[in-house]
C-alpha positions in Angstrom: 10.5 21.4 27.3 9.7 19.6 24.0 9.4 21.7 20.9 6.4 21.2 18.6 8.4 19.7 15.7 10.2 17.2 17.9 9.6 13.6 18.8 10.7 12.2 22.1 11.9 8.8 23.2 12.1 8.0 26.9 14.5 5.6 28.6 14.0 4.4 32.2 16.3 2.3 34.3 15.2 -0.8 36.3 11.5 -1.3 36.8 11.0 -3.9 39.5 7.4 -4.7 40.2 7.9 -7.7 42.5 7.9 -8.3 46.3 6.5 -5.3 48.2 5.6 -3.5 44.9 3.6 -6.6 43.9 1.9 -6.6 47.3 1.0 -3.0 47.0 -0.5 -3.5 43.6 -3.0 -6.0 45.0 -4.8 -2.9 46.5 -3.6 0.0 44.4 -4.3 0.9 40.8 -1.8 0.0 38.0 -1.0 3.7 37.6 0.5 3.9 41.2 4.1 2.9 40.5 4.6 5.8 38.1 3.5 8.5 40.5 3.5 12.0 39.0 5.9 10.9 36.2 3.0 9.2 34.4 1.8 12.3 32.4 5.3 12.8 31.1 5.6 9.2 30.1 2.2 9.2 28.3 3.1 12.3 26.3 6.3 10.9 24.9 6.3 9.2 21.4 8.0 6.0 22.7 9.1 4.5 26.0 11.7 1.9 26.8 12.5 0.3 30.1 14.6 -2.5 31.7 12.0 -4.9 33.2 13.7 -6.3 36.3 11.2 -9.1 37.1 9.2 -11.9 35.6 5.5 -11.2 34.9 4.0 -14.5 35.9 1.7 -16.4 38.1 3.7 -19.6 37.4 7.1 -21.1 38.1 9.2 -21.8 41.2 12.0 -19.5 42.4 15.5 -20.3 41.1 17.1 -22.7 43.6 19.9 -21.0 45.6 19.3 -17.5 44.1 19.0 -14.9 46.9 16.8 -12.4 45.1 13.9 -13.7 42.9 11.5 -11.1 41.5 8.1 -11.9 40.2 5.0 -9.7 39.7 1.4 -11.0 39.1 0.4 -11.5 35.5 -2.3 -8.9 35.9 0.4 -6.3 36.5 1.3 -6.2 32.8 -1.3 -3.5 33.0 1.2 -1.3 34.9 3.3 -1.2 31.7 0.3 -0.7 29.5 -1.1 2.3 31.3 2.3 4.0 31.0 2.3 3.2 27.2 5.6 1.3 27.5 6.5 0.3 24.0 9.4 -2.1 24.5 11.2 -3.7 27.5 14.6 -5.2 27.8 14.5 -8.8 29.2 18.3 -9.3 29.0 19.0 -9.1 32.7 19.6 -11.2 35.8 15.9 -11.5 36.9 13.9 -12.5 33.9 14.5 -16.2 34.6 14.0 -16.0 38.4 11.0 -18.3 38.1 12.5 -20.6 35.6 11.4 -21.5 32.1 7.7 -21.5 33.0 8.0 -17.9 34.3 9.9 -16.8 31.2 7.3 -18.3 28.9 4.4 -16.6 30.7 6.3 -13.3 30.8 6.6 -13.5 27.0 3.0 -14.4 26.6 1.8 -11.6 28.8 3.9 -9.0 27.1 2.7 -10.2 23.7 -0.9 -10.1 24.7 -0.5 -6.5 25.9 1.2 -5.5 22.7 4.5 -4.6 24.4 7.7 -5.3 22.5 10.5 -7.1 24.1 14.1 -8.1 23.3 17.0 -9.9 25.0 15.3 -13.2 26.1 13.5 -15.9 24.3 12.8 -19.6 24.0 15.9 -20.1 21.8 18.9 -18.0 21.0 17.6 -16.6 17.7 14.5 -15.2 19.5 16.6 -13.7 22.4 18.8 -12.0 19.9 16.0 -10.6 17.7 15.3 -6.9 17.9 12.0 -5.5 18.8 10.7 -3.1 16.1 8.8 0.1 16.5 7.4 2.5 13.9 6.7 6.2 14.7 5.0 7.9 11.8 7.4 6.2 9.4 10.5 6.4 11.7 11.7 2.8 12.1 13.4 1.9 15.4 15.2 -1.4 16.2 15.7 -2.3 19.9 18.3 -4.9 20.7 19.1 -6.1 24.3 22.0 -8.1 25.7 23.6 -8.7 29.1 26.8 -9.8 30.7 25.0 -11.0 33.8 24.0 -14.6 34.5 26.1 -16.5 32.0 24.4 -19.7 33.0 21.1 -18.3 31.5 22.5 -17.9 28.0 20.0 -19.0 25.4 21.0 -21.6 22.9 19.5 -23.3 19.9 17.7 -25.6 22.2 17.5 -23.8 25.5 15.5 -20.7 26.6 17.4 -17.8 28.1 18.9 -14.4 27.6 21.2 -12.8 25.0 24.4 -13.2 27.0 27.6 -11.6 25.9 30.8 -10.7 27.7 31.6 -7.0 27.2 34.7 -7.9 25.2 35.0 -7.0 21.5 37.4 -10.0 21.1 34.6 -12.4 22.2 32.6 -14.0 19.4 29.4 -13.4 21.3 30.1 -9.7 21.4 30.9 -9.8 17.7 27.5 -11.4 17.2 25.9 -8.3 18.8 28.0 -6.1 16.5 26.8 -8.0 13.5 23.2 -7.7 14.6 23.6 -3.9 15.1 24.9 -3.6 11.6 22.1 -5.7 10.2 19.5 -3.7 12.1 21.0 -0.4 10.8 20.4 -1.6 7.3 16.7 -1.6 7.9 16.2 1.0 10.8 16.4 4.7 11.0 17.5 4.4 14.7 19.1 1.5 16.5 18.9 1.3 20.3 21.2 -1.1 22.1 20.2 -2.0 25.7 23.0 -3.4 27.8 22.5 -4.8 31.3 26.2 -4.7 32.2 28.6 -4.6 35.0 28.1 -4.7 38.8 25.4 -3.2 41.0 27.5 -0.3 42.4 30.0 2.3 41.4 29.4 5.7 39.8 32.1 5.3 37.1 31.8 3.1 34.0 34.0 0.0 33.9 37.1 0.5 31.8 35.8 -1.9 29.1 32.4 -0.2 28.8 33.4 3.0 26.8 35.4 0.9 24.3 32.5 -1.5 23.7 29.9 1.3 23.5 31.9 3.3 21.0 32.4 0.2 18.9 28.7 -0.4 18.8 28.1 3.2 17.8 30.7 2.9 15.0 28.7 -0.2 13.9 25.4 1.6 13.6 24.0 2.0 17.1 22.4 5.4 17.8 21.6 5.1 21.5 23.3 3.0 24.1 20.8 2.3 26.9 22.8 1.0 29.9 21.6 -0.3 33.2 22.3 -3.0 35.9 24.0 -0.6 38.4 21.5 0.5 41.0 22.7 4.1 40.6 22.9 6.4 37.6 26.2 7.1 35.9 27.3 10.0 33.7 26.4 10.3 30.0 29.0 10.4 27.3 28.3 11.7 23.8 30.2 10.0 21.0 29.8 11.0 17.4 26.6 12.8 18.4 25.2 9.6 20.0 24.4 9.3 23.7 25.9 6.6 25.8 23.7 6.1 28.9 26.2 4.1 31.0 23.6 3.4 33.7 20.0 4.7 34.1 19.8 3.4 37.7 16.6 2.3 39.4 13.2 3.8 38.5 10.7 1.7 40.5 11.5 -0.9 43.2 11.2 -1.7 46.9 15.0 -1.8 47.6 16.6 -0.6 50.8 18.3 2.7 50.1 22.1 3.0 50.3 22.9 6.4 52.0 26.1 6.9 50.0 25.3 5.5 46.6 21.7 6.6 46.4 19.7 3.9 44.6 16.5 5.8 45.1 17.7 8.6 42.7 17.5 8.5 38.9 16.2 10.3 35.8 13.8 10.2 33.0 16.2 10.1 30.1 14.4 11.8 27.2 16.0 11.8 23.7 14.6 14.5 21.4 14.5 13.9 17.7 14.4 16.6 15.0 13.1 14.7 12.0 15.2 11.6 11.9 18.2 13.2 13.7 19.1 13.1 17.4 18.9 16.7 18.7 19.3 16.7 22.5 18.9 14.7 25.7 16.9 15.9 28.6 17.5 14.4 32.1 14.6 14.9 34.5 15.5 13.9 38.1 13.3 11.4 39.9 13.3 9.6 43.3 11.6 6.4 44.6 9.3 6.8 47.6 6.8 4.2 48.8 7.4 2.0 45.8 6.6 4.9 43.5 8.6 7.0 41.0 8.2 10.7 41.7 9.7 13.9 40.2 12.4 15.2 42.4 11.8 18.7 43.7 13.7 21.6 45.4 17.1 20.9 46.9 16.8 17.2 46.3 16.4 17.9 42.5 19.4 20.3 42.7 21.6 17.8 44.5 20.8 15.0 41.9 21.4 17.4 39.0 24.8 18.5 40.5 25.9 14.9 40.9 25.0 14.0 37.4 26.6 17.2 36.0 29.9 16.3 37.8 29.8 12.7 36.4 29.1 13.9 32.9 32.0 16.5 33.0 34.4 13.7 33.9 33.3 12.0 30.7 33.9 15.2 28.7 30.2 16.0 28.3 28.8 19.5 28.5 25.6 19.8 30.5 23.4 22.8 31.1 20.7 23.3 33.7 17.1 23.6 32.5 13.8 24.2 34.3 13.0 20.5 34.5 16.6 19.2 35.1 19.5 19.0 32.7 20.0 19.1 29.0 22.8 17.8 26.7 23.1 18.8 23.1 23.6 16.0 20.6 23.9 17.9 17.3 
C-alpha cells in the first residue's frame, strides 16, 4: 500500500511487443498487454521499462540474428496508455531492424513524449540520460548494456551505449563519470543495465562489484534486466540493486524450471526526496498479457524471491500485495 505522502516509481523488466504480441495487437486494444496491472501502473508517479523490441514499420531483420523483435509503429500507444515515462533502449533487440528501425523507434518515442536512454544515432546521444521532473524532483535515467558489442554507438555510427561490466574498462569508467555528472544535477539517478546471460537466478560475480561502484558514484537505483527470470534484490547504502527484473510482457515459450513467465512490479516508494522502501508485487504472463499473480502462485513466487534476497543479505517481509523491503 502507498502512503498518502509518498511518491512511487515503478520498474518493469523486459516488455517485448513483437511477434505474437504484435499480431494480437492488430485486433486487441493497446491496453491489452498490461492486463489487470494497468491501474497500478497508471496510479504511480513514474514508470520505467526495458523495451525489448523496435517500434517500427521499417527496416529489415538483422542478417543471421535468430530472434528479431519488431512491433508496429502504432503500438507506441501501448506504452502511452500505461503512462510509461522512460524506456531503456540499451539492449540486444533495439537494432534488430537495423538503423532504419532504430531511427523510427526514436521518432515514435519522441512523438509520444516518452523518454529514452541507451541508444542513439551517435555515441553522445546513446549515453545521454533521459530526464524526468516530478513536482520538482529531478530524475536522471541512464542506460547501458554489455550485450551486442558490435552495436556499440560511435561518433559516426548509430547504436547502443555498450560497456563491459568491468570497472577497469574505460567504457565502464565513462558510465561512472556520467553517473557522477548526472548526480550533480539530479535528485535521483537511475542506472539501467541490460547485463549478463538469459538464465541463472544468481547475479554474476562481477555484477555486485560494478553495482556498488555505481552507487558509490551517485546512483540511487540499479535497474537490472536481460535475464528472462527475476533475481534477488540487494540493498547497498540504502539503495536497491535490482539484479534482474525478468520478463513482464512477451510471447516466449515458458521454461518449467527457470520460470520466465514470473516477475514483479518493482515499486520504489519515496518519502520526500529519500528512498523509503521497495514493494514487489508478483506478476505472471498469460496469453501475451501481464497479470497479477494470485493464490498459491503468488505465494510460490514470493517465497522464491524471499529466498534469493536472503542469500544477498536482504531482509524481506510479506505484505498483502507481495513483498516489502525497507530502504531507510
